[in-house]
C-alpha positions as CSV (number, residue, x, y, z in Angstrom):
1,M,-75.3,-58.2,-62.4
2,Q,-76.2,-61.9,-62.0
3,F,-74.8,-61.9,-58.8
4,S,-76.0,-58.5,-57.9
5,T,-79.6,-59.7,-58.0
6,W,-79.5,-62.9,-56.4
7,I,-78.2,-60.8,-53.1
8,R,-81.1,-58.7,-53.6
9,Q,-83.4,-61.6,-53.3
10,H,-82.2,-63.1,-50.6
11,L,-81.9,-59.6,-48.4
12,A,-85.6,-59.7,-49.3
13,A,-86.4,-63.1,-48.2
14,L,-84.5,-62.3,-45.3
15,R,-86.5,-59.1,-44.2
16,A,-89.9,-61.4,-45.0
17,L,-88.7,-63.6,-42.6
18,L,-87.9,-61.3,-40.0
19,A,-90.9,-59.4,-40.2
20,L,-93.0,-62.3,-40.4
21,T,-91.2,-63.8,-37.3
22,A,-92.1,-60.6,-35.6
23,I,-95.7,-60.2,-36.1
24,T,-96.8,-64.1,-36.2
25,G,-93.9,-65.1,-33.9
26,I,-93.8,-62.6,-31.4
27,A,-96.8,-60.1,-31.7
28,Y,-99.4,-61.9,-32.1
29,P,-99.1,-64.5,-29.3
30,L,-98.6,-61.3,-27.3
31,A,-101.8,-60.0,-28.6
32,V,-103.8,-63.5,-28.1
33,F,-102.3,-63.6,-24.3
34,A,-103.1,-60.4,-23.6
35,V,-107.0,-60.5,-24.8
36,A,-106.5,-63.8,-22.5
37,Q,-106.1,-61.9,-19.5
38,V,-109.3,-59.9,-19.9
39,P,-111.7,-60.3,-16.8
40,G,-113.9,-63.2,-17.9
41,L,-111.9,-64.6,-20.0
42,H,-108.9,-65.4,-17.8
43,D,-110.2,-68.8,-16.1
44,K,-111.1,-70.4,-20.1
45,A,-107.7,-69.2,-21.0
46,D,-105.9,-70.9,-18.4
47,G,-108.1,-74.3,-18.7
48,S,-111.1,-73.5,-16.8
49,L,-108.9,-75.2,-14.0
50,I,-111.2,-75.7,-10.8
51,E,-109.3,-74.9,-7.6
52,V,-110.1,-76.5,-3.9
53,D,-108.3,-74.9,-1.2
54,G,-105.8,-73.7,-3.3
55,K,-104.8,-76.9,-5.1
56,T,-105.6,-77.7,-8.6
57,V,-108.1,-80.6,-8.9
58,G,-109.3,-80.4,-12.2
59,S,-111.0,-78.8,-15.3
60,R,-114.5,-77.9,-15.9
61,L,-113.5,-79.7,-19.3
62,I,-112.0,-82.5,-18.8
63,G,-113.6,-85.8,-17.3
64,Q,-112.6,-87.6,-14.4
65,S,-113.0,-91.6,-13.1
66,F,-114.4,-91.8,-9.9
67,T,-113.4,-95.6,-9.3
68,D,-110.9,-97.3,-6.6
69,A,-107.3,-99.0,-7.6
70,E,-109.4,-101.9,-9.3
71,G,-111.7,-99.6,-11.5
72,K,-114.5,-100.2,-9.0
73,A,-117.0,-97.5,-8.9
74,L,-117.0,-95.6,-5.9
75,V,-120.6,-95.8,-4.7
76,Q,-120.3,-92.0,-3.0
77,Y,-119.5,-90.5,-6.0
78,F,-121.6,-89.6,-9.3
79,Q,-120.4,-91.8,-12.3
80,S,-119.1,-90.3,-15.4
81,R,-119.7,-92.0,-18.8
82,P,-117.6,-94.6,-20.0
83,S,-113.9,-93.5,-21.3
84,S,-111.6,-94.8,-23.9
85,A,-108.9,-92.3,-23.5
86,G,-105.9,-94.3,-22.5
87,S,-105.9,-97.8,-20.2
88,N,-107.7,-96.5,-17.4
89,G,-109.9,-93.7,-19.2
90,Y,-109.7,-90.0,-19.0
91,D,-106.5,-89.6,-20.3
92,P,-106.1,-86.2,-21.5
93,M,-102.6,-87.6,-23.7
94,A,-104.4,-90.1,-25.1
95,T,-107.5,-88.8,-26.0
96,S,-109.7,-91.3,-28.4
97,A,-113.0,-93.1,-29.3
98,G,-113.6,-96.4,-29.3
99,N,-113.6,-96.5,-33.3
100,L,-116.4,-99.4,-33.4
101,G,-119.5,-99.2,-35.0
102,P,-123.1,-100.3,-35.2
103,E,-121.7,-103.8,-37.0
104,S,-119.5,-104.5,-34.3
105,I,-121.5,-107.3,-33.1
106,V,-119.3,-110.6,-32.8
107,D,-116.9,-110.8,-30.1
108,T,-113.1,-112.1,-30.5
109,L,-113.2,-115.2,-28.0
110,D,-110.2,-117.0,-27.1
111,A,-108.9,-119.2,-24.5
112,D,-106.8,-116.8,-22.8
113,P,-108.9,-114.2,-21.3
114,A,-106.9,-111.1,-22.0
115,K,-106.7,-111.4,-25.4
116,V,-110.7,-111.9,-25.9
117,K,-111.9,-108.8,-27.8
118,P,-115.3,-107.6,-27.1
119,S,-117.3,-105.9,-29.6
120,L,-118.9,-102.9,-29.3
121,L,-122.6,-104.7,-28.6
122,S,-121.3,-106.5,-26.2
123,T,-119.9,-104.0,-24.5
124,V,-122.8,-102.0,-24.3
125,C,-124.3,-104.7,-22.9
126,A,-121.8,-105.8,-20.1
127,R,-121.6,-101.8,-19.2
128,S,-125.7,-101.5,-19.0
129,K,-125.8,-104.5,-16.6
130,E,-123.4,-103.1,-14.5
131,V,-125.1,-100.1,-14.4
132,G,-128.0,-101.6,-14.0
133,E,-126.8,-103.4,-11.1
134,R,-125.3,-100.8,-9.2
135,E,-128.4,-98.7,-9.6
136,G,-131.0,-101.0,-8.7
137,V,-132.8,-100.3,-12.4
138,D,-133.1,-102.7,-14.6
139,G,-130.1,-103.0,-17.4
140,A,-131.2,-105.6,-19.8
141,R,-131.5,-104.1,-23.5
142,P,-132.7,-105.3,-26.7
143,F,-130.3,-107.8,-28.2
144,C,-128.2,-108.4,-25.0
145,T,-128.0,-111.6,-23.1
146,E,-128.8,-111.6,-18.9
147,G,-125.1,-112.4,-18.9
148,G,-124.5,-109.5,-20.7
149,V,-122.7,-110.2,-23.9
150,G,-124.3,-109.6,-27.6
151,A,-127.3,-111.9,-28.0
152,V,-126.1,-112.8,-31.5
153,L,-126.0,-116.1,-33.7
154,S,-124.4,-117.5,-36.3
155,V,-126.8,-119.9,-38.7
156,L,-125.1,-122.1,-40.7
157,G,-126.8,-124.3,-43.7
158,P,-128.1,-124.0,-47.2
159,R,-129.0,-120.0,-48.0
160,G,-131.9,-119.7,-50.4
161,A,-131.9,-116.4,-52.6
162,D,-132.4,-113.9,-49.7
163,G,-129.2,-115.0,-47.9
164,D,-131.8,-116.2,-45.1
165,V,-131.1,-119.7,-44.2
166,A,-134.6,-121.6,-44.0
167,H,-133.1,-125.3,-42.8
168,P,-130.1,-124.7,-40.4
169,T,-127.4,-127.4,-39.7
170,R,-125.9,-125.9,-36.9
171,V,-126.7,-122.6,-34.6
172,V,-123.9,-121.2,-32.6
173,S,-124.0,-118.4,-30.3
174,V,-121.1,-116.4,-31.4
175,N,-120.4,-114.2,-27.9
176,E,-120.7,-117.4,-25.6
177,A,-117.5,-119.1,-25.0
178,C,-118.1,-122.7,-24.0
179,P,-118.8,-124.1,-21.9
180,A,-121.8,-121.6,-21.0
181,T,-125.2,-122.5,-21.5
182,P,-126.3,-120.4,-24.6
183,F,-129.0,-117.8,-24.2
184,L,-131.1,-119.3,-26.7
185,A,-132.2,-122.9,-26.0
186,A,-132.9,-123.9,-29.6
187,Y,-133.6,-121.6,-33.2
188,K,-135.9,-122.9,-36.2
189,G,-135.9,-126.4,-34.6
190,V,-131.7,-126.7,-33.9
191,R,-130.4,-126.6,-30.7
192,V,-128.1,-123.6,-30.3
193,E,-124.4,-124.1,-29.4
194,C,-121.8,-122.3,-27.4
195,A,-118.9,-121.0,-29.3
196,E,-115.7,-122.6,-29.0
197,P,-113.2,-119.8,-28.5
198,G,-111.0,-119.5,-31.8
199,E,-112.9,-120.9,-34.3
200,D,-114.4,-119.1,-37.1
201,Y,-118.2,-118.8,-37.6
202,S,-118.2,-116.2,-40.3
203,A,-119.5,-119.1,-42.6
204,G,-122.9,-118.8,-41.1
205,R,-125.6,-115.9,-41.2
206,I,-124.8,-113.4,-38.5
207,V,-128.2,-113.0,-36.7
208,P,-128.9,-110.9,-33.9
209,I,-131.7,-111.4,-31.6
210,F,-134.0,-108.5,-30.0
211,G,-135.4,-110.3,-26.9
212,E,-137.8,-109.6,-24.6
213,A,-136.1,-106.1,-23.3
214,S,-137.7,-103.2,-23.5
215,V,-136.4,-100.9,-26.0
216,D,-137.4,-97.7,-23.1
217,T,-134.3,-99.0,-20.9
218,P,-133.8,-97.2,-17.6
219,V,-130.3,-97.0,-18.3
220,P,-129.3,-94.1,-21.1
221,G,-126.8,-94.5,-23.8
222,D,-124.5,-92.3,-22.3
223,A,-124.0,-94.8,-19.2
224,V,-122.8,-97.0,-21.4
225,T,-121.0,-95.4,-24.4
226,A,-118.0,-93.5,-24.7
227,S,-117.6,-90.2,-26.5
228,G,-115.8,-89.3,-29.3
229,S,-112.8,-87.2,-27.3
230,G,-113.2,-90.2,-24.6
231,L,-112.7,-86.8,-22.0
232,D,-116.6,-85.1,-21.6
233,P,-116.8,-84.3,-18.7
234,H,-121.1,-84.1,-19.0
235,I,-123.4,-86.7,-18.3
236,S,-127.0,-86.6,-19.1
237,P,-129.5,-85.8,-16.0
238,R,-131.0,-88.9,-17.0
239,Y,-128.1,-90.9,-15.8
240,A,-127.4,-88.8,-13.0
241,D,-131.0,-89.0,-11.8
242,I,-130.4,-93.0,-11.1
243,Q,-127.8,-92.4,-9.5
244,V,-129.3,-90.1,-7.3
245,A,-130.6,-93.3,-4.5
246,R,-127.1,-94.5,-4.7
247,I,-125.4,-91.4,-3.7
248,A,-127.9,-90.5,-1.1
249,K,-127.7,-93.8,0.6
250,A,-124.0,-93.4,0.6
251,R,-123.8,-90.4,2.2
252,N,-126.9,-90.7,4.4
253,I,-128.7,-87.8,3.3
254,S,-132.2,-87.4,1.7
255,A,-132.5,-88.0,-2.4
256,E,-134.1,-84.7,-2.5
257,Q,-130.6,-83.2,-0.9
258,V,-129.0,-84.9,-3.8
259,S,-131.5,-83.4,-6.3
260,E,-130.8,-80.2,-6.0
261,L,-126.8,-80.2,-6.1
262,V,-128.0,-82.0,-9.8
263,R,-130.4,-79.3,-10.4
264,A,-127.8,-76.5,-9.4
265,H,-125.1,-78.3,-11.5
266,T,-127.2,-78.8,-14.6
267,A,-126.7,-76.4,-17.9
268,G,-129.3,-76.0,-20.4
269,R,-128.8,-76.1,-24.3
270,T,-126.0,-73.7,-25.4
271,L,-127.5,-70.8,-26.7
272,G,-131.3,-72.3,-25.9
273,F,-131.1,-74.7,-28.4
274,L,-127.7,-76.3,-29.2
275,G,-127.0,-79.7,-27.6
276,E,-128.5,-81.3,-24.6
277,P,-129.1,-80.9,-20.9
278,R,-126.1,-82.1,-19.0
279,V,-124.7,-82.1,-15.7
280,D,-121.1,-81.3,-14.9
281,V,-119.4,-84.6,-12.8
282,V,-116.7,-83.0,-11.4
283,E,-118.0,-80.3,-10.3
284,L,-121.0,-81.9,-8.8
285,N,-119.1,-84.1,-7.0
286,L,-116.9,-81.6,-5.6
287,D,-119.8,-80.1,-4.1
288,L,-120.7,-83.3,-2.7
289,D,-117.8,-83.4,-0.7
290,R,-118.2,-79.6,0.3
291,R,-121.2,-80.2,1.2
292,Y,-122.1,-83.6,2.5
293,P,-119.0,-85.0,3.3
294,F,-118.2,-88.9,2.7
295,R,-118.2,-90.5,6.5
296,G,-117.8,-94.3,5.2
């Protein structure tokens, strides 16, 4: 009797397994595939691929880097935002973010340049300086030195009840490795020193210095920070605008011709209120090549 019950239970389990396999493993995937072939959905279902002369060159959903073999920006192309996906960026198999937050302001210095780990602040400062120089705009930002690192001091000395150091005994610019000349000559009457790689200055009070740069920098945030996925194909219209003059010069066309293409590839807010206006860099660059080929 017990053996007969055991057989019935296992046969019921087997029938359930076969039925669910047929439904969820065969019927459901086929139904989804069939719906995906409906005109208007087919392109999106296949990855929103972009083809030029019958060759797949990218996707509308995944950004690309427009740089040379050394990682330097190609002057004839609009540049995408930075990417932390993979060692060279925009690797769909290694989508990721930098995982650094606003408190990341002190670099890890080392005598070996390959072992230096810049903070988020110094990364932003360096990128802003680079973009400013490339686009011919002011890349200075608050809390950044002219050299493109975070303007941060370690102020050592007895602390008061509020944690401040009223009378410092030593002040170090923690992101400027010796023999660099510190961005600030003195702080509260004490000479500012450069940082010795490998030395720990965390015992001091960490003080970021605002500096004289305007908060309204021409270099927007998306030009210096990576997206959460590292694959964002879009940049802001503001970032596109500061690149127009460079593109026009490189391709020997007018700035208005370039701006017209930027407008053509600018999408508004989703449903009219979600997100921000955005420019698809991949499609924009492809359109540039099609209309105004680079003769360099």
